[in-house]
N, C-alpha and C positions, 0 to 999 in steps of 0.2 A: 600739795603743800601746803606749808602755812605759808603768809602773805607777811613780809618785813613791818613791823608796830610802822616805819615810813609811810603809808600806804594805804588806799584805804580795801575792808577786808577782800574775803578771797571771794568771787562770783562763784557761782553752782550753775553747771546748761547740766542738757540731759541727763538720765543715775549717773546725778553724781557726783558725772563729768568738771574738773576746775576750772572751770574759766577766766580767765585772767591776764592783768594787762602783758601788752604785749608790743614792741615797736614791728607794724609792720604796715603797711600802705592800703590802702583802698581799691579798690575797682573804680575804672567811671561812676556803673548806675551806686555805686554808693553801699552795693549788696553785700559790701563781707565785710569790712566794720561794723566792732557792735557799737561804737564811740564813735564820735565824729571830732576833728579836733578842732580849734578855729583860730586864728591867727590874736595875736597879742593885739587890744585893744592898742595902741600907739603904732603900729603896721610897718615898726621894724625895727632895727639898732639899736643900739641897749637893753640886750640878754638878762642885765642887773636891774632894768627895772623896776619899779611896784610891781607889774600885770607877771612878774615871775614865776611858773609853771612850774618852780621849785619845791616837790617836797622832802625835809631835808628829817631825823627825827629828834625832831625838836623843837619850840618855836626859833626861829631866823632872827640876827641880829643884822638888818640888813648892811654889807658891806659897800666900808665911801666909798661915795658917787662925788670926785675932784679934776682938778685941770688933772694933767700929766705929770703934773714936774708934783703940785700936792702927792701925788696920788701914787711917786717914791717914795714920798717922803712918807709916807700916811701908814705901818705897819696893821697885816690885818691879828686881826682875833683870833693865830696859832700861834704865835712869834716861841709856845711851848713846846714844837714839835707838836704838840699830840692835834692830832683833827677833833673841830670842835663842829658845829653845829652852820656858823655862817662864814668862819675851814672850807669846807664844804661849798656853801652854796657861791662862792669865791669863786673854787681851783674849777665850778661849771665853762666848759668853757659859750661861744655866743657869736652870731650872726657874723662882728665883725669876724671874729679870729678862723670862721669861716669862712667867708664869700660868698660868691657864685650870691645863687636866689634864694637861698636858703632863711623860711621864716621861720622863727619860735611860736611855737603852738602855747597854751596855755594846761590842759588836761594829757598830761601826755602817758603820765602815769594809768590813767583808764586805756590807752592803742589796747589795740588785741584783731585780734588777726586767727576769725576761724578752719585755713589751711592746716596752723599749727595742732588743732586738736583732735585726740586718737589716742589710740590703746599700740601699742608694740605692737608686733606680730613674729612671737617667741617660733616658732614655726623657722623665722631664717635663720637663725643660732641654731644649726645642726650641731657642732659642737663644742660648741662654748655660750653656752643656757645663758652664763651668767652679765653676756657681757647685755643682752634683750636688754638686762636692767637698767648702765649702763646707757644704755640710747633712752631706756623711756625717760629717767630721771633727767637727759637733755634734754630731753619737748618739754618734762614738769619746768624742768631750770629758767627755760626759755620762757617758758608761759607765765612765769611767776618775774620774771626781770629780777631771776635774784643766780645768775649764772656758778659765781663763786661762794655761792654760800650766807650766813644774818650776819648779816653788818656785827659788831659787837661796840659801835660806839656810833659815829653820827654819821649818815647819809645824802644826798637830795640826788635829784635827776630831772634831767631837762633836753625838753625834745624842738625837734626840726621836722618843717616841711617843706619842698621843694619838688615844682610838681609830683606825683603819684610816688615822691621818694621820702622814704624822712629814715635822720637818724639820730638816735637816743645817746646821749650820755651819761653817767653813776661816777661819784665818786663816793667810796667810803671807809671806813675805820673797819679793822681789823683785830684776829685772833691770828699771829702773825703764823705756826703751823698748825692750823686752816688756813690762813691760805694758798698755802707753801703747797698742802693735798687741794686744794682746791686745781689749782697748776697744778699742778703732777697730772688729774684726772684730766683738763683739759688733752693736755697733746693725749695726750693717752688713747682718748676720741676718732679722731682720725681712722684709726686703727681697727678700733670696737665698735663703730661705728660708721663702717666708709659707707654703705648701701644696704638699704631697712624698705618694711609699709610698715605703718600706722594706716587705721579705720579708727573714721571715725562711728560716731551712734548711731549716723543714720546708716555704717557699713558702705560707707566713701572708704577709698585706699588712697590712701599720697607717696608719692616715693619721697624714700627719705637719701637725701648722700652728703656726708661729710669729707669734707680736707681739711688741710694744712691750712692756710694762708699768713702769708706775710705779713708781720710787724713793722715801723718804721722801729727804726734800734733806742732806745730811749726805758725812764726808767729799771730795774734793778732785774726786772725779770721780767715778763712776756709769754705770750699765745695768744693765737688768731686762728679763729673758725671759717671753714666756709658755708652755709650751712645752703641747700636748696628743694623747697618741696615742691612737687609736680601733684600737684589733684585738681580735683576743679574748681568754682566759685560760683556764684547761678546758675549753673547751669555748663557754662563755661568751660574751660580747659584753661589750665594755671598754673601759674611757678610762684613760687619768689623762693627769695636770693635775698641771702641772708650774710654780712661779714660781720663778726663779733672780735671784740681784742680785751684782752687783762691786761695788764699794766700793775705794776709793785715799785710804786718810791713805798723802801719800810718796809712801815706793816700797818700798810694804809696800801686803795686799792683808784684804779677808776676799767674803767670796762664802755666802752660803744659795737655800737648797733647803726648798721648801716647796712639800706636797701630797701630796697617794697617789688613790685609785679615787674618795671620797669629795671630793678637789671643790677650791677655792681654801679658805685658809687665810691669807684676808690683813689681820686684826690679825695674828697673828701673827707674818705676816709681817711684818711692819711691825717689831712689837718690836724682833724678830729684827735687826734693821735698823738700827736706834737701835741701839738698845743696844751692835750687838755695834760700832758705831759707837763709840762710844763709850769703852768697856773700851779697845776698842786707842789712841784716842786717848791713852786715861789711860798704859792701860803702855810706850807709846812716850814718854812728859814723867819713865817715873817714877812717877807713885800707880800708890796704889792700886786699881782698878776690886771696887764694888761695887750688891749692882744695885739697880738702885730702882725696884723697883713701885711707887710712889708717880707712877707719871712719867706712866702708863697711868690713872690715876683722873681 
């Protein structure tokens, strides 16, 4: 698949298999990840700091940093309702939005996980061969951090790490018809791809299961997936667990992916979706989003 213009070019693995940036967790030995995420230099809070890992589709202006009073009075650069690079950046959640012990990292765009590299076994689909293509598309889209397809305008992403779990938040502008089609496609996957196998270049098999997961009632439309991948990593059995949500707000959308080898991050997943949707809504209305930890009390 083709990488989004806002990201570095795709890496290639053995046999031409695309190895793309995917959010996931590393084993303690570090063998699972191809790229190690570094913590922010300032060591915490302020996900809008100069050390932001945001990858935007064009050079992004910095959103204003001010007191809460000034922030309420200062409009974002997206007051027209059209998502700009600066607006996409401002719509991303921060450490304060997430609470817990999440730490923003610099290079979330380079995250990757070998458990998600493989070719779908078409033999699993005895009566619906076309479904195999959808399941391969799902894996490829996860590789590319591209579940909703190519953005039509501004895009940005930000990643966080907590122990061996990770959280990736993306915001982008899309063509409305294509966005609706992508959400409908996601909705079909728990039926088409409920369970299948994928094999990597070394002949190692992974068992993949896809089910629907609940998403907070936010935005104009939404869809959630729960994906598990069972295989081996560093010679030991391993299970990668991911929760993915896509939420449409007008013609723009956000995606949130959480999980890792430690299992689910349900609370943080819901917080990121709820706060991410509110931040995007604020940006499109010309308001400057602020963190709201009190919403989780």
